[in-house]
C-alpha positions in Angstrom: -25.1 80.9 -116.4 -28.7 80.4 -115.5 -28.1 76.6 -115.3 -25.2 77.1 -112.8 -27.6 79.0 -110.5 -30.3 76.3 -110.7 -30.8 74.2 -107.5 -29.7 70.5 -107.5 -30.0 68.4 -104.3 -30.5 71.4 -102.1 -27.7 73.5 -103.4 -26.9 75.6 -106.6 -25.2 73.6 -109.4 -22.1 75.8 -109.2 -21.4 74.6 -105.7 -21.5 70.9 -106.7 -19.6 71.6 -109.9 -16.9 73.5 -107.9 -16.5 70.7 -105.4 -16.2 68.0 -108.0 -13.7 70.2 -110.0 -11.6 70.5 -106.8 -11.7 66.8 -106.1 -10.8 65.6 -109.6 -8.1 68.3 -110.0 -6.5 66.9 -106.8 -6.8 63.3 -108.0 -5.4 64.2 -111.5 -2.4 66.1 -109.9 -1.9 63.2 -107.5 -1.9 60.5 -110.2 -0.5 62.5 -113.1 2.2 64.5 -111.4 3.1 63.3 -107.9 2.8 59.6 -108.7 3.2 59.4 -112.5 5.6 56.5 -112.0 4.8 53.7 -109.6 7.1 53.8 -106.6 7.0 52.8 -102.9 5.7 55.6 -100.7 7.7 56.1 -97.5 6.2 57.2 -94.2 7.6 60.7 -94.5 6.1 61.3 -97.9 2.8 59.7 -96.6 2.7 62.2 -93.7 3.5 65.2 -95.9 0.9 64.3 -98.5 -1.7 63.6 -95.8 -0.9 66.9 -94.1 -1.5 68.7 -97.4 -4.9 67.0 -97.8 -5.9 67.7 -94.2 -4.9 71.4 -94.6 -6.9 71.6 -97.8 -9.9 70.1 -96.1 -9.6 72.6 -93.3 -9.4 75.5 -95.8 -12.5 74.1 -97.6 -14.3 73.8 -94.3 -13.3 77.4 -93.5 -14.7 78.6 -96.8 -18.0 76.8 -96.0 -18.0 78.4 -92.6 -17.4 81.9 -94.1 -20.1 81.4 -96.7 -22.6 80.4 -94.1 -21.8 83.3 -91.8 -21.9 85.7 -94.8 -25.4 84.4 -95.8 -24.2 83.0 -99.1 -25.4 79.5 -98.3 -28.0 78.0 -96.0 -28.5 74.4 -94.8 -31.6 72.3 -95.3 -32.1 71.7 -91.6 -31.0 75.1 -90.3 -27.7 73.8 -88.7 -24.5 75.7 -88.9 -22.8 74.5 -92.1 -19.3 75.1 -90.8 -19.7 73.4 -87.5 -21.5 70.4 -89.0 -18.9 70.0 -91.8 -16.0 69.8 -89.3 -17.9 67.5 -87.0 -18.7 65.1 -89.9 -15.1 65.4 -91.2 -13.5 64.4 -87.9 -16.0 61.5 -87.3 -15.4 60.1 -90.8 -11.6 60.5 -90.4 -11.6 58.7 -87.1 -14.0 55.9 -88.2 -11.8 55.3 -91.3 -8.7 54.4 -89.2 -10.2 50.9 -88.6 -10.5 50.7 -92.4 -6.7 51.0 -92.7 -6.2 47.7 -91.0 -8.6 45.9 -93.3 -7.0 47.5 -96.4 -3.6 46.3 -95.2 -5.0 42.7 -94.8 -6.5 42.8 -98.3 -3.2 44.0 -99.9 -1.3 41.3 -98.0 -3.7 38.6 -99.1 -3.4 39.5 -102.8 0.4 40.1 -102.4 0.2 43.6 -103.8 3.7 45.3 -103.7 3.7 48.7 -101.9 4.7 50.5 -105.1 1.3 49.6 -106.7 -0.8 50.1 -103.6 -1.1 53.9 -103.7 -2.3 53.9 -107.4 -5.0 51.3 -106.5 -6.1 53.4 -103.5 -6.4 56.6 -105.5 -8.4 54.9 -108.3 -10.5 53.5 -105.5 -11.4 57.0 -104.5 -13.2 57.5 -107.8 -15.4 54.5 -107.0 -15.9 55.8 -103.5 -17.1 59.2 -104.8 -19.8 57.4 -106.8 -20.8 54.8 -104.2 -20.9 57.3 -101.3 -22.9 59.6 -103.4 -25.5 56.9 -104.0 -25.6 55.9 -100.3 -25.9 59.5 -99.2 -28.5 60.3 -101.8 -30.6 57.3 -100.7 -30.2 58.4 -97.1 -31.2 62.0 -97.8 -34.3 60.9 -99.7 -35.4 58.6 -96.9 -34.9 61.4 -94.3 -36.8 63.9 -96.4 -39.7 61.5 -97.0 -39.8 59.8 -93.6 -38.5 62.0 -90.8 -38.8 59.1 -88.4 -35.9 57.4 -90.1 -33.5 59.5 -88.1 -34.7 57.6 -85.0 -33.7 54.4 -86.8 -30.3 55.9 -87.6 -30.0 56.9 -83.9 -30.9 53.5 -82.6 -28.6 51.9 -85.1 -25.6 54.1 -84.0 -26.3 53.4 -80.3 -26.5 49.6 -81.0 -23.3 49.7 -83.1 -21.4 51.6 -80.5 -22.5 49.2 -77.7 -21.5 46.2 -79.9 -18.1 47.7 -80.5 -17.7 48.1 -76.7 -18.7 44.6 -75.7 -18.3 42.2 -78.7 -14.7 41.0 -79.6 -13.4 41.6 -83.1 -14.3 38.8 -85.6 -12.2 36.8 -87.9 -10.2 39.0 -90.4 -9.2 36.1 -92.8 -9.7 37.7 -96.2 -9.7 34.2 -97.9 -13.0 33.4 -96.2 -14.6 36.6 -97.5 -17.6 35.6 -99.7 -16.9 38.4 -102.2 -13.4 37.1 -102.8 -14.8 33.6 -103.3 -17.5 34.9 -105.7 -15.1 36.9 -107.8 -12.6 34.1 -108.1 -15.3 31.6 -109.2 -16.8 33.9 -111.9 -13.9 35.8 -113.3 -10.7 34.8 -115.1 -7.9 36.0 -112.7 -4.2 35.8 -113.5 -2.0 34.1 -110.9 0.5 37.0 -111.1 0.5 40.8 -111.2 1.0 42.7 -114.4 2.4 45.9 -113.1 -0.2 48.6 -112.5 -2.7 46.9 -114.9 -6.2 45.9 -113.7 -6.9 43.8 -116.8 -4.8 42.0 -119.4 -5.5 40.0 -122.5 -4.2 36.4 -122.5 -5.1 33.1 -124.2 -7.7 31.0 -122.4 -6.1 27.6 -121.6 -9.3 25.8 -122.5 -10.2 27.4 -125.9 -6.9 29.1 -126.9 -8.7 32.3 -127.6 -7.2 35.6 -126.4 -9.6 36.9 -123.7 -9.6 39.5 -120.9 -8.3 38.5 -117.5 -8.5 40.4 -114.3 -5.3 40.8 -112.2 -5.0 40.4 -108.5 -4.7 44.2 -108.3 -8.2 44.6 -109.7 -9.6 42.1 -107.2 -7.9 44.0 -104.4 -9.5 47.2 -105.6 -13.0 45.7 -105.7 -12.7 44.1 -102.2 -11.3 47.4 -100.8 -14.3 49.4 -102.2 -16.8 46.8 -100.8 -15.1 47.1 -97.4 -15.5 50.9 -97.7 -19.2 50.4 -98.3 -19.4 48.3 -95.1 -17.7 51.0 -93.1 -20.0 53.6 -94.7 -23.0 51.9 -93.1 -21.7 53.3 -89.8 -20.3 56.7 -90.9 -23.1 57.9 -93.2 -25.8 57.6 -90.5 -23.5 59.2 -88.0 -23.2 62.3 -90.1 -26.9 62.4 -90.9 -27.4 62.4 -87.2 -25.5 65.7 -87.1 -27.1 67.3 -90.2 -29.4 66.3 -92.9 -27.9 68.7 -95.4 -26.8 66.5 -98.3 -24.0 68.8 -99.5 -22.4 69.1 -96.1 -22.7 65.3 -95.5 -21.2 64.4 -98.8 -18.3 67.0 -98.9 -17.3 66.1 -95.3 -17.2 62.4 -96.3 -15.2 62.8 -99.4 -12.7 65.3 -98.0 -12.0 62.9 -95.1 -11.5 59.9 -97.4 -9.2 61.8 -99.8 -6.6 62.4 -97.0 -6.9 58.9 -95.5 -5.6 57.3 -98.7 -2.5 59.4 -98.4 -2.1 58.6 -94.7 -2.5 54.9 -95.2 1.2 54.1 -95.6 2.1 55.8 -92.3 -0.9 54.3 -90.4 -0.5 50.8 -91.9 2.9 50.5 -90.0 1.4 51.6 -86.7 -2.3 50.8 -86.9 -1.8 48.3 -84.0 -1.1 51.2 -81.8 -4.7 52.6 -82.2 -6.3 49.6 -80.6 -8.0 51.6 -77.9 -9.4 54.2 -80.3 -12.1 51.6 -81.0 -13.7 52.3 -77.6 -13.6 56.1 -78.2 -15.3 55.7 -81.5 -17.9 53.5 -79.9 -18.7 56.2 -77.4 -18.8 58.8 -80.2 -21.4 56.6 -82.0 -23.5 56.3 -78.8 -23.2 60.0 -78.2 -24.3 61.0 -81.8 -27.1 58.4 -81.7 -28.3 59.6 -78.3 -28.2 63.2 -79.5 -31.0 62.5 -82.0 -33.4 61.4 -79.2 -32.2 64.3 -77.0 -32.9 66.8 -79.7 -36.5 65.7 -80.0 -37.2 65.5 -76.3 -35.3 68.4 -74.8 -34.3 70.5 -77.8 -31.3 70.7 -80.1 -27.8 70.4 -78.6 -25.5 73.3 -79.5 -23.5 72.3 -82.5 -20.3 73.7 -80.9 -20.8 71.4 -77.9 -21.4 68.4 -80.2 -18.1 69.2 -82.1 -16.2 69.7 -78.9 -17.4 66.4 -77.3 -16.6 64.5 -80.5 -13.1 65.9 -80.8 -12.4 65.3 -77.1 -13.5 61.7 -77.4 -11.5 61.0 -80.6 -8.4 62.9 -79.3 -8.6 61.1 -76.0 -8.8 57.7 -77.7 -5.8 58.5 -79.9 -3.6 59.8 -77.1 -4.5 57.0 -74.7 -3.8 54.4 -77.4 -0.4 55.8 -78.3 0.5 56.0 -74.6 -0.8 52.5 -73.8 1.1 50.9 -76.7 4.3 53.1 -76.4 6.4 50.0 -75.7 4.9 47.7 -78.3 7.3 46.4 -81.0 6.7 47.8 -84.6 4.7 45.7 -87.0 6.0 45.0 -90.5 3.8 46.6 -93.3 1.7 44.2 -95.4 2.9 42.9 -98.8 
């Protein structure tokens, strides 16, 4: 009992243990019950499952809000835990929509059937939990040791937002990705899928020995997680610009990603309709980055104002995109 009350990364061990228990219980239920058998997920099921994850994230955020108001938890920087959680959650959710398009391209390149895509995405969450934890841990250590690093984060967010506004999107040809080329040169990869398996044992055509081979599904999983790391370079500094509390940053990130995987199959068919959301996200990054400098010069911005402005920009970008593309023809889903 004493161990559970000990502090770890700014919060009692029981809080971290409780969060990880919730996450892995959800994943186990998802993989072991809802998707025990591989099947193609339809848009209706995708929306229902995503709604469940979003509602759960809202309830979890409400619990954090209540615990902060009741004095059961505090934050490392004195910010309101509930407000900063929801702000971080909505920013991560919106920034991840662009990731859906990239994931769709990756699945298409490796010719992954839709019935295997969800299992790959859920297993990818486990890698994300670890990789995001490492990135956030490094970021928290840098902020604690060098407070001026927040100015670097702020400048980076402003520069990234301006770049998104003025620079056209680059080439999205997955075959030219250096990671894909590296993996194919240094790993034995089968030419065909083997169901849901990431690895199989087959004879080596050169030696005749039975050795391990990776499948295209494993390569797709690796490339998707590397793409997630690239997107995290934007989203993690954005949340650190709102709060430096490691627990709030991490939980908001993971809760947003959990639901996005479920929403993927609905978004993949209509991601082309969110084209103008890019500009709203760019303004959000500029706003969050500029807030760091404002806080130091003029005093802290009210967290409620920050949350309101963020939600208004994201909602505006979504509704404008849907209205502007209302007559566009549907796009066939990848693979």
